FILUMVO-168759 format. One record per residue (C-alpha): residue number from 1; residue in one letter; x negated, y negated, z. Coordinates in Angstrom, 3 decimals, decimal comma. Each point is the difference from the previous one (the first is absolute). Last residue first. Layout:
// FILUMVO-168759
{NUM; 'A'; {X; Y; Z}}
...
//
This chain:
// FILUMVO-168759
{291; 'P'; {-168,893; -70,270; 138,988}}
{290; 'L'; {1,088; -0,450; -3,635}}
{289; 'I'; {0,474; 3,377; -1,687}}
{288; 'V'; {3,784; 0,462; 0,462}}
{287; 'L'; {0,541; -3,687; -0,758}}
{286; 'E'; {-1,906; 0,318; -3,285}}
{285; 'S'; {2,981; 1,865; -1,438}}
{284; 'Y'; {1,130; 3,607; -0,394}}
{283; 'L'; {2,819; -0,501; 2,522}}
{282; 'R'; {1,642; -3,377; 0,420}}
{281; 'D'; {3,548; 0,892; -1,100}}
{280; 'I'; {2,244; -0,306; -3,059}}
{279; 'A'; {3,373; 1,796; 0,140}}
{278; 'A'; {2,034; -3,096; 0,958}}
{277; 'T'; {-1,380; -1,834; -3,034}}
{276; 'P'; {1,622; 2,544; -2,290}}
{275; 'V'; {-2,509; 1,808; -2,260}}
{274; 'T'; {0,337; 0,010; -3,811}}
{273; 'D'; {-0,629; -3,453; -1,439}}
{272; 'S'; {-2,361; -1,041; 2,768}}
{271; 'R'; {-1,617; -3,130; 1,403}}
{270; 'V'; {-0,792; -0,345; 3,699}}
{269; 'L'; {-1,335; -2,585; 2,445}}
{268; 'M'; {-0,459; 0,905; 3,675}}
{267; 'A'; {-0,217; -2,289; 3,027}}
{266; 'S'; {-1,978; 1,220; 3,015}}
{265; 'P'; {-3,412; -1,409; -0,838}}
{264; 'Y'; {0,708; -2,659; 1,121}}
{263; 'M'; {2,583; -0,646; 2,730}}
{262; 'S'; {1,828; -3,140; -1,182}}
{261; 'V'; {1,028; 1,773; -3,196}}
{260; 'A'; {1,722; 2,693; 2,047}}
{259; 'S'; {2,335; -2,420; 1,769}}
{258; 'V'; {1,168; 1,299; 3,385}}
{257; 'T'; {3,192; 1,652; 1,278}}
{256; 'Q'; {0,031; 1,031; 3,667}}
{255; 'A'; {1,456; 3,356; 1,035}}
{254; 'G'; {2,237; 0,012; 3,105}}
{253; 'K'; {2,201; 2,844; -1,227}}
{252; 'P'; {-1,392; 1,448; -3,193}}
{251; 'H'; {1,398; -1,538; -3,209}}
{250; 'F'; {0,707; 2,769; -2,500}}
{249; 'G'; {-1,471; 1,356; -3,236}}
{248; 'L'; {-3,468; 0,595; 1,402}}
{247; 'Q'; {-2,284; 0,053; -3,022}}
{246; 'R'; {1,507; -3,027; -1,746}}
{245; 'Q'; {-0,446; -2,073; 3,189}}
{244; 'D'; {-3,775; 0,356; -0,275}}
{243; 'I'; {-1,262; 1,043; 3,412}}
{242; 'H'; {-2,100; -1,506; 2,756}}
{241; 'L'; {-0,112; 2,315; 3,038}}
{240; 'A'; {-0,778; -1,597; 3,344}}
{239; 'V'; {-2,190; 0,257; 3,103}}
{238; 'T'; {-2,921; 2,126; -1,174}}
{237; 'K'; {-1,898; 2,945; 1,444}}
{236; 'D'; {0,256; 1,843; -3,346}}
{235; 'R'; {1,121; 3,271; 1,635}}
{234; 'R'; {2,287; -1,792; 2,464}}
{233; 'L'; {1,387; -2,230; -2,750}}
{232; 'I'; {0,779; 3,010; -2,204}}
{231; 'A'; {1,825; 1,868; 2,775}}
{230; 'P'; {1,874; -3,170; 1,023}}
{229; 'L'; {1,423; -0,416; -3,531}}
{228; 'I'; {0,731; 3,671; -0,762}}
{227; 'S'; {2,617; 0,435; 2,757}}
{226; 'Q'; {2,060; -3,104; -0,812}}
{225; 'F'; {-0,444; 0,635; -3,736}}
{224; 'H'; {1,448; 3,512; 0,058}}
{223; 'R'; {2,853; -0,573; -2,478}}
{222; 'A'; {-1,881; -2,615; -2,008}}
{221; 'F'; {-3,133; 2,144; -0,389}}
{220; 'F'; {2,013; 3,110; -0,846}}
{219; 'E'; {1,893; -1,931; -2,695}}
{218; 'P'; {-3,242; -1,481; -1,326}}
{217; 'N'; {-1,641; 3,428; -0,474}}
{216; 'S'; {-3,505; -0,470; -1,418}}
{215; 'A'; {-0,592; -3,121; 2,086}}
{214; 'Y'; {-2,625; -2,537; -1,079}}
{213; 'Y'; {-2,040; -3,069; 0,884}}
{212; 'F'; {0,914; -1,325; 3,460}}
{211; 'E'; {-2,428; -2,520; 1,477}}
{210; 'T'; {-0,800; 0,525; 3,681}}
{209; 'R'; {-0,943; -3,005; 2,084}}
{208; 'P'; {-2,985; -1,190; 1,993}}
{207; 'F'; {0,551; -2,634; 2,746}}
{206; 'R'; {-0,806; -3,710; 0,139}}
{205; 'V'; {0,971; -0,929; -3,534}}
{204; 'Q'; {-1,968; -2,762; -1,754}}
{203; 'S'; {-3,006; 2,278; -0,553}}
{202; 'W'; {2,150; 2,703; -1,589}}
{201; 'Y'; {-0,439; 3,597; 1,124}}
{200; 'M'; {1,418; 2,936; -1,906}}
{199; 'R'; {0,602; 3,683; 0,743}}
{198; 'K'; {1,233; 1,653; -3,159}}
{197; 'T'; {2,993; 2,229; -0,519}}
{196; 'F'; {0,895; 3,016; -2,116}}
{195; 'I'; {2,960; 2,285; 0,683}}
{194; 'L'; {0,750; 3,555; -1,144}}
{193; 'C'; {3,505; 1,109; 1,003}}
{192; 'V'; {1,150; 3,567; 0,656}}
{191; 'E'; {3,444; 1,511; 0,539}}
{190; 'D'; {0,927; 3,461; 1,291}}
{189; 'S'; {0,779; -1,069; 3,582}}
{188; 'A'; {-2,072; -3,152; 0,513}}
{187; 'T'; {-3,432; -0,582; -1,498}}
{186; 'F'; {-2,407; -2,907; -0,205}}
{185; 'V'; {-3,230; 0,013; -2,018}}
{184; 'F'; {-2,189; -3,010; 0,649}}
{183; 'R'; {-2,920; -1,241; -2,097}}
{182; 'R'; {-1,851; -3,144; 1,111}}
{181; 'V'; {-1,551; -2,178; -2,696}}
{180; 'S'; {-3,708; -0,845; 0,016}}
{179; 'H'; {-1,043; 2,663; -2,491}}
{178; 'G'; {-1,495; 3,432; 0,674}}
{177; 'F'; {3,010; 1,933; -1,286}}
{176; 'H'; {2,270; -2,080; -2,191}}
{175; 'D'; {0,086; 2,325; -2,999}}
{174; 'Q'; {0,664; 2,968; 2,305}}
{173; 'Y'; {3,290; -1,354; 1,356}}
{172; 'I'; {1,062; -1,134; -3,477}}
{171; 'Q'; {-0,720; 3,527; -1,290}}
{170; 'F'; {1,946; 1,459; 2,939}}
{169; 'Q'; {2,949; -2,191; -0,942}}
{168; 'L'; {0,082; 1,344; -3,548}}
{167; 'S'; {-0,660; 3,657; 0,889}}
{166; 'G'; {2,550; 0,393; 2,777}}
{165; 'L'; {-0,512; -1,357; 3,500}}
{164; 'L'; {0,096; 3,133; 2,183}}
{163; 'E'; {-1,140; 2,517; -2,617}}
{162; 'E'; {-2,736; -2,348; -1,152}}
{161; 'N'; {-1,547; -0,183; 3,454}}
{160; 'V'; {0,052; -2,022; 3,212}}
{159; 'E'; {-0,543; 2,153; 3,099}}
{158; 'E'; {-3,649; -1,034; 0,503}}
{157; 'D'; {1,044; -3,650; -0,040}}
{156; 'R'; {2,460; 0,479; 2,849}}
{155; 'V'; {3,673; -0,530; -0,845}}
{154; 'I'; {1,559; -2,926; 1,826}}
{153; 'R'; {3,294; 0,854; 1,679}}
{152; 'V'; {3,590; -1,162; -0,378}}
{151; 'K'; {2,797; 1,574; 2,043}}
{150; 'S'; {-0,426; -2,669; 2,643}}
{149; 'R'; {0,348; 0,069; 3,744}}
{148; 'G'; {-1,419; -2,912; 1,885}}
{147; 'G'; {-2,872; -2,419; -0,361}}
{146; 'L'; {-0,627; -3,068; 2,099}}
{145; 'L'; {-0,629; -2,012; -3,152}}
{144; 'S'; {3,387; 1,081; -1,353}}
{143; 'G'; {1,772; -1,351; 3,060}}
{142; 'V'; {-1,837; -3,321; -0,050}}
{141; 'G'; {1,092; -0,688; -3,566}}
{140; 'P'; {-2,377; 0,513; -2,896}}
{139; 'R'; {-1,344; -2,916; -2,023}}
{138; 'C'; {0,727; -0,568; -3,665}}
{137; 'V'; {-1,218; -2,930; -2,099}}
{136; 'Y'; {2,093; 0,143; -3,157}}
{135; 'R'; {-1,429; -1,397; -3,220}}
{134; 'S'; {0,960; -2,621; -2,557}}
{133; 'E'; {-0,873; -0,789; -3,613}}
{132; 'D'; {-0,620; 3,661; -0,720}}
{131; 'A'; {-0,024; 0,893; -3,668}}
{130; 'L'; {-1,149; -3,337; -1,347}}
{129; 'S'; {0,425; 0,015; -3,770}}
{128; 'F'; {-2,414; 0,421; -2,891}}
{127; 'G'; {0,937; -1,011; -3,546}}
{126; 'I'; {-2,902; -2,050; -1,307}}
{125; 'R'; {1,070; -3,267; 1,646}}
{124; 'K'; {0,501; 1,785; 3,322}}
{123; 'F'; {-3,653; 1,044; 0,041}}
{122; 'I'; {-1,119; -3,617; -0,384}}
{121; 'P'; {2,466; -1,216; 2,655}}
{120; 'I'; {-1,415; 2,586; 2,488}}
{119; 'V'; {-3,611; -1,038; -0,636}}
{118; 'H'; {-0,077; -2,903; 2,502}}
{117; 'D'; {1,413; 2,048; 2,877}}
{116; 'A'; {-2,700; 2,646; -0,197}}
{115; 'P'; {1,286; 3,323; -1,303}}
{114; 'T'; {-0,949; 3,138; 1,942}}
{113; 'V'; {2,313; 2,841; -1,089}}
{112; 'N'; {-0,074; -0,670; -3,739}}
{111; 'V'; {1,936; 2,686; -1,874}}
{110; 'F'; {0,428; 0,900; -3,659}}
{109; 'T'; {2,227; 2,860; -1,150}}
{108; 'F'; {-1,585; 1,312; -3,170}}
{107; 'G'; {1,361; 1,232; -3,343}}
{106; 'P'; {-1,041; -2,912; -2,173}}
{105; 'R'; {-3,312; -1,897; 0,115}}
{104; 'K'; {0,346; -3,762; 0,445}}
{103; 'V'; {-1,053; 0,047; 3,672}}
{102; 'L'; {-3,772; -0,052; -0,449}}
{101; 'F'; {-0,196; -2,455; -2,896}}
{100; 'S'; {2,488; -2,346; 1,678}}
{99; 'L'; {-2,162; -0,187; 3,110}}
{98; 'L'; {-3,120; -0,790; -2,016}}
{97; 'P'; {1,961; -2,506; -2,122}}
{96; 'V'; {0,979; -1,697; 3,287}}
{95; 'S'; {-3,605; -0,328; 1,167}}
{94; 'Y'; {-1,659; -0,931; -3,329}}
{93; 'H'; {0,297; -3,747; 0,692}}
{92; 'R'; {-1,968; 0,734; 3,192}}
{91; 'Y'; {-3,170; 0,630; -2,031}}
{90; 'D'; {-2,275; -2,727; 1,371}}
{89; 'P'; {1,223; 0,743; 3,531}}
{88; 'K'; {-0,922; 3,717; -0,006}}
{87; 'V'; {3,081; 2,236; -0,069}}
{86; 'Y'; {1,351; 2,122; 2,861}}
{85; 'W'; {3,050; 2,266; 0,419}}
{84; 'G'; {-0,584; 2,825; 2,509}}
{83; 'F'; {3,167; 2,075; -0,367}}
{82; 'V'; {2,458; 1,522; -2,467}}
{81; 'N'; {1,824; 3,245; 0,854}}
{80; 'C'; {0,891; 1,933; -3,136}}
{79; 'F'; {2,660; 2,702; 0,265}}
{78; 'R'; {0,969; 2,777; -2,409}}
{77; 'E'; {3,338; 1,735; 0,506}}
{76; 'P'; {1,049; 3,655; -0,129}}
{75; 'K'; {3,762; 0,418; 0,547}}
{74; 'G'; {1,736; 1,767; 2,909}}
{73; 'A'; {1,273; -3,200; 1,605}}
{72; 'I'; {-3,570; -1,339; -0,060}}
{71; 'V'; {-2,929; 2,364; -0,613}}
{70; 'R'; {-3,319; -1,803; 0,162}}
{69; 'N'; {-3,186; -0,222; -2,039}}
{68; 'S'; {-2,432; -2,569; 1,330}}
{67; 'Y'; {-2,190; -2,768; -1,365}}
{66; 'M'; {-2,055; -2,583; 1,858}}
{65; 'A'; {-0,766; -3,109; -2,044}}
{64; 'G'; {-2,452; -2,831; 0,626}}
{63; 'L'; {-0,083; -3,441; -1,587}}
{62; 'F'; {-3,477; -1,238; -0,876}}
{61; 'G'; {-1,714; -3,106; -1,343}}
{60; 'V'; {-3,443; -1,157; -1,108}}
{59; 'I'; {-1,488; 3,319; -1,164}}
{58; 'E'; {-3,228; -0,877; -1,778}}
{57; 'S'; {-1,149; 1,543; -3,312}}
{56; 'G'; {1,159; -2,894; -2,149}}
{55; 'A'; {2,887; -1,389; 2,010}}
{54; 'V'; {2,129; 2,921; 1,201}}
{53; 'I'; {3,354; -0,327; 1,758}}
{52; 'V'; {0,938; 3,267; 1,673}}
{51; 'A'; {3,052; 2,247; 0,332}}
{50; 'G'; {1,025; 2,770; 2,386}}
{49; 'L'; {-1,963; 3,100; 0,984}}
{48; 'D'; {0,964; 1,918; -3,139}}
{47; 'P'; {2,475; 2,662; -1,158}}
{46; 'K'; {-0,835; 2,027; 3,129}}
{45; 'E'; {0,384; 3,732; -0,600}}
{44; 'E'; {-3,708; 0,570; -0,813}}
{43; 'A'; {-1,019; -1,466; 3,360}}
{42; 'A'; {2,276; 2,382; 1,917}}
{41; 'L'; {3,047; -1,654; 1,513}}
{40; 'W'; {0,791; -0,154; 3,719}}
{39; 'S'; {-3,593; -0,978; 0,817}}
{38; 'Y'; {-0,414; -3,723; -0,304}}
{37; 'A'; {-3,470; -0,674; -1,479}}
{36; 'L'; {0,690; -3,654; -0,808}}
{35; 'M'; {0,848; -0,694; 3,624}}
{34; 'L'; {-3,204; 1,629; 1,262}}
{33; 'R'; {-2,140; -2,060; -2,386}}
{32; 'W'; {1,854; -3,079; 1,170}}
{31; 'F'; {-0,981; 0,897; 3,570}}
{30; 'P'; {-3,633; 0,386; -0,963}}
{29; 'A'; {0,041; -3,553; -1,486}}
{28; 'P'; {0,910; -1,770; 3,231}}
{27; 'V'; {3,510; -1,109; 1,065}}
{26; 'L'; {-0,282; -2,545; 2,834}}
{25; 'P'; {-3,305; -1,519; -1,148}}
{24; 'S'; {1,241; 0,093; -3,622}}
{23; 'A'; {-0,358; 2,453; -2,870}}
{22; 'M'; {2,219; -0,130; -3,100}}
{21; 'L'; {-2,735; -0,858; -2,506}}
{20; 'P'; {-2,522; 2,245; 1,781}}
{19; 'C'; {2,434; 2,952; -0,336}}
{18; 'I'; {1,040; -0,671; -3,599}}
{17; 'Q'; {-3,501; 0,030; -1,476}}
{16; 'E'; {-1,067; 3,458; 1,188}}
{15; 'V'; {3,564; 1,247; -0,521}}
{14; 'D'; {0,014; -0,794; -3,723}}
{13; 'A'; {-1,209; 3,470; -1,082}}
{12; 'P'; {3,119; 1,451; 1,659}}
{11; 'Y'; {2,182; -1,911; -2,484}}
{10; 'A'; {1,963; -3,253; 0,145}}
{9; 'P'; {2,406; -0,542; -2,893}}
{8; 'R'; {-0,647; -2,970; -2,308}}
{7; 'I'; {0,200; -3,795; 0,002}}
{6; 'E'; {-2,380; -2,018; -2,145}}
{5; 'A'; {-2,070; -3,112; 0,689}}
{4; 'R'; {-1,315; -3,019; -1,878}}
{3; 'Q'; {-2,843; -1,664; 1,879}}
{2; 'T'; {0,819; -3,080; 2,053}}
{1; 'M'; {-1,992; -3,086; -1,020}}
//
């Protein structure tokens, strides 16, 4: 007979039980410990580590949460990125209540950047929507690969500072230091654009690709796209840039359109009362920590 269980927030004292619960041959316990210790918020600033299902003294289910404080359109916003949903078989009837418990709190924009196909309908039923049902696959033309004159240049890491980026963008730049994302700062004339990408390799795809995560200056990015694209691919040593159509705003010549939900974990689910879907990105999520 299944023991009665309760759902409550996950706290640092729960880590020793959460990590073995979530561990697998591909994702061992030490990695979960690293995920739960994400560094862009101090421990005392984190509301919790997510939510757990507890039967007696045993944790039998977990849904992780990564929090971040952002400024969107000049307004402070609180984000909660949910990840790592697992419940032991005997307690699966608590799975949806666990999710509902975590996302019921007001004042947060909720994001799931790695939803498996089978959980997307569940998230939709509680108010989430797919932010990026399709993506562009962008490859540079032969001319851009051969180089040529361009007003755009990449700023060297040692030249990047708060004066160049401004305090908000420099904080984002610093928050993602040491993670698996690539940080680029492009400049042309008096304009600057901070860009984040990630080099990805999927077993069913022959060549590695670059996933686009963020541009601080979308107008700059769109205007200089034909110069930025080959520069990023050369640095990442990849053959194509995969980008959420919301983040580009135009259809690049020759770009292929693909379904995001067919390319797990590329699809993104969001729920927010205050932040437009177009303003929600993949920063401050497990994707920037995953290797």
